MARZA-954479 format. One record per residue: x, y, z of N, C-alpha, C, O in turn; residue in one letter; residue number from 0. Coordinates in steps of 0.2 Angstrom, whole numbers, plus 5000, padded with zeros to 4 digits. Each point is the difference from the previous one (the first is absolute). Example, Ala and Ser with C-alpha at 12.3 -4.5 7.8 and 13.67 -1.06 7.14 Angstrom:
! MARZA-954479
<atom n_u="5066" n_v="4972" n_w="5039" ca_u="4996" ca_v="5006" ca_w="5000" c_u="5004" c_v="5006" c_w="5000" o_u="5005" o_v="4999" o_w="5003" code="A" pos="0"/>
<atom n_u="4993" n_v="5006" n_w="4993" ca_u="5004" ca_v="5006" ca_w="5001" c_u="4996" c_v="5005" c_w="5003" o_u="5003" o_v="5006" o_w="5001" code="S" pos="1"/>
***
This chain:
! MARZA-954479
<atom n_u="4764" n_v="4956" n_w="4929" ca_u="5006" ca_v="4997" ca_w="4998" c_u="4999" c_v="4995" c_w="4995" o_u="4995" o_v="4997" o_w="4999" code="M" pos="0"/>
<atom n_u="5010" n_v="5003" n_w="4996" ca_u="5000" ca_v="4996" ca_w="4995" c_u="5002" c_v="4993" c_w="5002" o_u="5003" o_v="4999" o_w="5004" code="L" pos="1"/>
<atom n_u="4994" n_v="4996" n_w="4993" ca_u="5002" ca_v="4993" ca_w="5001" c_u="5001" c_v="4996" c_w="4994" o_u="4997" o_v="5002" o_w="4994" code="T" pos="2"/>
<atom n_u="5006" n_v="4991" n_w="5006" ca_u="5000" ca_v="4997" ca_w="4994" c_u="4994" c_v="4999" c_w="4997" o_u="4995" o_v="4999" o_w="5004" code="A" pos="3"/>
<atom n_u="5005" n_v="5001" n_w="4990" ca_u="4994" ca_v="4998" ca_w="4995" c_u="4997" c_v="5007" c_w="4999" o_u="4996" o_v="5001" o_w="4995" code="S" pos="4"/>
<atom n_u="5005" n_v="5004" n_w="5009" ca_u="4996" ca_v="5007" ca_w="4998" c_u="5003" c_v="5002" c_w="4993" o_u="5005" o_v="4999" o_w="4998" code="D" pos="5"/>
<atom n_u="4990" n_v="5004" n_w="4998" ca_u="5002" ca_v="5003" ca_w="4993" c_u="5000" c_v="5008" c_w="5001" o_u="4996" o_v="5003" o_w="5003" code="V" pos="6"/>
<atom n_u="5010" n_v="5000" n_w="4995" ca_u="5002" ca_v="5007" ca_w="5000" c_u="5000" c_v="5002" c_w="4994" o_u="5003" o_v="4998" o_w="4995" code="V" pos="7"/>
<atom n_u="4994" n_v="5008" n_w="5004" ca_u="5000" ca_v="5004" ca_w="4994" c_u="5005" c_v="5006" c_w="5001" o_u="4998" o_v="5004" o_w="5004" code="A" pos="8"/>
<atom n_u="5007" n_v="4996" n_w="4992" ca_u="5005" ca_v="5005" ca_w="5001" c_u="4999" c_v="5005" c_w="4994" o_u="5000" o_v="4998" o_w="4994" code="I" pos="9"/>
<atom n_u="4999" n_v="5008" n_w="5008" ca_u="5000" ca_v="5006" ca_w="4996" c_u="5005" c_v="5005" c_w="5001" o_u="5001" o_v="5002" o_w="5006" code="R" pos="10"/>
<atom n_u="5004" n_v="5000" n_w="4990" ca_u="5005" ca_v="5005" ca_w="5000" c_u="4998" c_v="5006" c_w="4997" o_u="4999" o_v="5000" o_w="4994" code="I" pos="11"/>
<atom n_u="4999" n_v="5006" n_w="5010" ca_u="4998" ca_v="5005" ca_w="4997" c_u="5005" c_v="5004" c_w="4994" o_u="5006" o_v="5000" o_w="5002" code="P" pos="12"/>
<atom n_u="4992" n_v="5001" n_w="4992" ca_u="5003" ca_v="5003" ca_w="4994" c_u="5004" c_v="4994" c_w="4997" o_u="5003" o_v="5002" o_w="4995" code="D" pos="13"/>
<atom n_u="4997" n_v="4992" n_w="5007" ca_u="5003" ca_v="4994" ca_w="4997" c_u="4996" c_v="4995" c_w="4999" o_u="5001" o_v="4995" o_w="5003" code="H" pos="14"/>
<atom n_u="4994" n_v="5005" n_w="4992" ca_u="4995" ca_v="4995" ca_w="4999" c_u="5004" c_v="4993" c_w="4998" o_u="4997" o_v="4995" o_w="5001" code="P" pos="15"/>
<atom n_u="5008" n_v="5006" n_w="4996" ca_u="5004" ca_v="4995" ca_w="4997" c_u="5002" c_v="4995" c_w="5007" o_u="5001" o_v="4994" o_w="4999" code="D" pos="16"/>
<atom n_u="5000" n_v="5008" n_w="5007" ca_u="5001" ca_v="4997" ca_w="5006" c_u="4994" c_v="4997" c_w="5004" o_u="5001" o_v="4997" o_w="5005" code="L" pos="17"/>
<atom n_u="4994" n_v="5004" n_w="4992" ca_u="4993" ca_v="4997" ca_w="5004" c_u="5001" c_v="4992" c_w="5000" o_u="5002" o_v="4997" o_w="4994" code="D" pos="18"/>
<atom n_u="4996" n_v="5000" n_w="5011" ca_u="5001" ca_v="4993" ca_w="5001" c_u="4995" c_v="4998" c_w="5005" o_u="4998" o_v="5003" o_w="5004" code="W" pos="19"/>
<atom n_u="5000" n_v="4991" n_w="4994" ca_u="4996" ca_v="4996" ca_w="5005" c_u="5003" c_v="4994" c_w="5002" o_u="5002" o_v="4996" o_w="4995" code="T" pos="20"/>
<atom n_u="4999" n_v="5002" n_w="5012" ca_u="5003" ca_v="4994" ca_w="5002" c_u="4996" c_v="4997" c_w="5005" o_u="4997" o_v="5003" o_w="5004" code="A" pos="21"/>
<atom n_u="5004" n_v="4990" n_w="4996" ca_u="4998" ca_v="4997" ca_w="5006" c_u="5005" c_v="4998" c_w="5005" o_u="5005" o_v="4997" o_w="4998" code="R" pos="22"/>
<atom n_u="4994" n_v="5005" n_w="5009" ca_u="5006" ca_v="4999" ca_w="5004" c_u="5001" c_v="4992" c_w="5000" o_u="4995" o_v="4996" o_w="5001" code="I" pos="23"/>
<atom n_u="5011" n_v="5002" n_w="4999" ca_u="5002" ca_v="4993" ca_w="5000" c_u="5000" c_v="4997" c_w="5007" o_u="5000" o_v="5004" o_w="5005" code="E" pos="24"/>
<atom n_u="5000" n_v="4990" n_w="4995" ca_u="5000" ca_v="4996" ca_w="5007" c_u="5006" c_v="5002" c_w="5004" o_u="4999" o_v="5000" o_w="5007" code="P" pos="25"/>
<atom n_u="5006" n_v="5002" n_w="4990" ca_u="5006" ca_v="5002" ca_w="5005" c_u="4999" c_v="5008" c_w="5001" o_u="5005" o_v="5003" o_w="5003" code="D" pos="26"/>
<atom n_u="4990" n_v="5000" n_w="4996" ca_u="4998" ca_v="5007" ca_w="5002" c_u="5004" c_v="5005" c_w="4996" o_u="5001" o_v="5006" o_w="5002" code="G" pos="27"/>
<atom n_u="5001" n_v="4993" n_w="4991" ca_u="5003" ca_v="5004" ca_w="4996" c_u="4996" c_v="5001" c_w="4994" o_u="4995" o_v="4996" o_w="4998" code="T" pos="28"/>
<atom n_u="5006" n_v="5010" n_w="4998" ca_u="4997" ca_v="5000" ca_w="4994" c_u="5007" c_v="5002" c_w="4995" o_u="5005" o_v="5001" o_w="5002" code="I" pos="29"/>
<atom n_u="4994" n_v="4997" n_w="4991" ca_u="5005" ca_v="5002" ca_w="4995" c_u="4998" c_v="5006" c_w="4997" o_u="4994" o_v="5000" o_w="4996" code="N" pos="30"/>
<atom n_u="5010" n_v="5005" n_w="5004" ca_u="4997" ca_v="5006" ca_w="4997" c_u="5006" c_v="5002" c_w="4994" o_u="5006" o_v="5001" o_w="5002" code="F" pos="31"/>
<atom n_u="4992" n_v="5001" n_w="4991" ca_u="5005" ca_v="5001" ca_w="4996" c_u="5005" c_v="5005" c_w="5002" o_u="4998" o_v="5004" o_w="5004" code="P" pos="32"/>
<atom n_u="5008" n_v="4995" n_w="4994" ca_u="5006" ca_v="5004" ca_w="5002" c_u="5003" c_v="4999" c_w="5006" o_u="5006" o_v="5001" o_w="5001" code="Y" pos="33"/>
<atom n_u="4989" n_v="4998" n_w="5004" ca_u="5002" ca_v="5000" ca_w="5007" c_u="5002" c_v="4993" c_w="5002" o_u="5004" o_v="4999" o_w="5004" code="V" pos="34"/>
<atom n_u="4992" n_v="4996" n_w="4994" ca_u="5001" ca_v="4993" ca_w="5002" c_u="4995" c_v="4998" c_w="5005" o_u="4994" o_v="5003" o_w="5001" code="G" pos="35"/>
<atom n_u="5008" n_v="4993" n_w="5004" ca_u="4996" ca_v="4997" ca_w="5005" c_u="5000" c_v="5005" c_w="5006" o_u="5006" o_v="5003" o_w="5002" code="R" pos="36"/>
<atom n_u="4988" n_v="4999" n_w="5001" ca_u="5000" ca_v="5004" ca_w="5005" c_u="4995" c_v="4998" c_w="5005" o_u="4995" o_v="4998" o_w="4998" code="I" pos="37"/>
<atom n_u="5006" n_v="5001" n_w="5009" ca_u="4997" ca_v="4998" ca_w="5005" c_u="4993" c_v="5005" c_w="5000" o_u="5001" o_v="5006" o_w="5001" code="K" pos="38"/>
<atom n_u="4993" n_v="4991" n_w="4999" ca_u="4994" ca_v="5003" ca_w="5001" c_u="4996" c_v="4998" c_w="5005" o_u="4996" o_v="5004" o_w="5003" code="A" pos="39"/>
<atom n_u="5004" n_v="4990" n_w="4999" ca_u="4996" ca_v="4997" ca_w="5006" c_u="5002" c_v="5004" c_w="5006" o_u="5006" o_v="5001" o_w="5001" code="A" pos="40"/>
<atom n_u="4990" n_v="5001" n_w="5003" ca_u="5001" ca_v="5003" ca_w="5006" c_u="5000" c_v="5008" c_w="5000" o_u="5001" o_v="5003" o_w="5005" code="G" pos="41"/>
<atom n_u="4999" n_v="4999" n_w="4989" ca_u="5000" ca_v="5008" ca_w="4998" c_u="4994" c_v="5001" c_w="4999" o_u="4996" o_v="4996" o_w="4998" code="L" pos="42"/>
<atom n_u="5002" n_v="5011" n_w="5004" ca_u="4994" ca_v="5004" ca_w="4998" c_u="5001" c_v="5001" c_w="4992" o_u="5005" o_v="5000" o_w="4998" code="T" pos="43"/>
<atom n_u="4989" n_v="5002" n_w="4999" ca_u="5000" ca_v="5002" ca_w="4993" c_u="5005" c_v="5006" c_w="4999" o_u="5004" o_v="5001" o_w="4995" code="E" pos="44"/>
<atom n_u="4995" n_v="5004" n_w="5010" ca_u="5005" ca_v="5006" ca_w="5000" c_u="5007" c_v="4999" c_w="5000" o_u="5005" o_v="5003" o_w="4997" code="D" pos="45"/>
<atom n_u="4996" n_v="4992" n_w="5008" ca_u="5008" ca_v="4998" ca_w="5002" c_u="5002" c_v="4997" c_w="4993" o_u="5006" o_v="5002" o_w="4998" code="D" pos="46"/>
<atom n_u="4990" n_v="4993" n_w="4999" ca_u="5003" ca_v="4997" ca_w="4994" c_u="5001" c_v="5005" c_w="4994" o_u="5004" o_v="4999" o_w="4996" code="L" pos="47"/>
<atom n_u="4991" n_v="5007" n_w="5004" ca_u="5001" ca_v="5005" ca_w="4995" c_u="5006" c_v="5003" c_w="5001" o_u="5004" o_v="5002" o_w="4995" code="A" pos="48"/>
<atom n_u="4998" n_v="5000" n_w="5011" ca_u="5006" ca_v="5004" ca_w="5002" c_u="5007" c_v="4996" c_w="4998" o_u="5005" o_v="5002" o_w="4998" code="R" pos="49"/>
<atom n_u="4994" n_v="4992" n_w="5004" ca_u="5006" ca_v="4995" ca_w="4999" c_u="5001" c_v="5000" c_w="4992" o_u="5006" o_v="5001" o_w="4998" code="T" pos="50"/>
<atom n_u="4989" n_v="4998" n_w="4998" ca_u="5001" ca_v="5000" ca_w="4993" c_u="5002" c_v="5006" c_w="4997" o_u="5005" o_v="5000" o_w="4996" code="L" pos="51"/>
<atom n_u="4992" n_v="5006" n_w="5006" ca_u="5002" ca_v="5006" ca_w="4998" c_u="5008" c_v="5002" c_w="5001" o_u="5004" o_v="5002" o_w="4996" code="E" pos="52"/>
<atom n_u="4998" n_v="4996" n_w="5011" ca_u="5007" ca_v="5001" ca_w="5002" c_u="5005" c_v="4995" c_w="4995" o_u="5005" o_v="5003" o_w="4998" code="R" pos="53"/>
<atom n_u="4993" n_v="4991" n_w="5001" ca_u="5004" ca_v="4996" ca_w="4996" c_u="5000" c_v="5003" c_w="4992" o_u="5006" o_v="5001" o_w="4997" code="R" pos="54"/>
<atom n_u="4989" n_v="5001" n_w="5001" ca_u="4999" ca_v="5002" ca_w="4994" c_u="5005" c_v="5007" c_w="4999" o_u="5002" o_v="5001" o_w="4994" code="L" pos="55"/>
<atom n_u="4998" n_v="5003" n_w="5011" ca_u="5004" ca_v="5006" ca_w="5000" c_u="5007" c_v="4998" c_w="5000" o_u="5005" o_v="5003" o_w="4997" code="V" pos="56"/>
<atom n_u="4997" n_v="4993" n_w="5008" ca_u="5007" ca_v="4997" ca_w="5001" c_u="5003" c_v="4998" c_w="4993" o_u="5005" o_v="5001" o_w="4998" code="E" pos="57"/>
<atom n_u="4990" n_v="4995" n_w="4998" ca_u="5003" ca_v="4997" ca_w="4994" c_u="4999" c_v="5005" c_w="4994" o_u="5002" o_v="4999" o_w="4994" code="L" pos="58"/>
<atom n_u="4996" n_v="5007" n_w="5008" ca_u="5000" ca_v="5005" ca_w="4995" c_u="4994" c_v="4999" c_w="4995" o_u="5001" o_v="5003" o_w="4994" code="K" pos="59"/>
<atom n_u="4995" n_v="4993" n_w="5007" ca_u="4994" ca_v="4999" ca_w="4995" c_u="4995" c_v="5005" c_w="5000" o_u="4998" o_v="5002" o_w="4995" code="I" pos="60"/>
<atom n_u="5001" n_v="5001" n_w="5011" ca_u="4996" ca_v="5006" ca_w="5000" c_u="5004" c_v="5005" c_w="5004" o_u="5004" o_v="4999" o_w="5004" code="I" pos="61"/>
<atom n_u="4994" n_v="5008" n_w="4995" ca_u="5003" ca_v="5006" ca_w="5004" c_u="4997" c_v="5000" c_w="5007" o_u="4994" o_v="4998" o_w="5001" code="A" pos="62"/>
<atom n_u="5010" n_v="5005" n_w="5003" ca_u="4997" ca_v="5001" ca_w="5007" c_u="4994" c_v="5004" c_w="5001" o_u="5001" o_v="5006" o_w="4997" code="E" pos="63"/>
<atom n_u="4994" n_v="4992" n_w="5005" ca_u="4994" ca_v="5005" ca_w="5000" c_u="5001" c_v="5006" c_w="5004" o_u="4996" o_v="5004" o_w="5000" code="P" pos="64"/>
***
């Protein structure tokens, strides 16, 4: 499980311009470009990846896999 102050490296396949590294804030969120604040603390790395992917698809930033 991710916790506050963990550092996450986010890589979006086929979209290197979206690669991002962020530290989880004390409030449990990260700020990801185009998406904004997203809750990360308490999630597994896979859960966070799925959440980000779903939001990027909803916002039409990436195509559905």
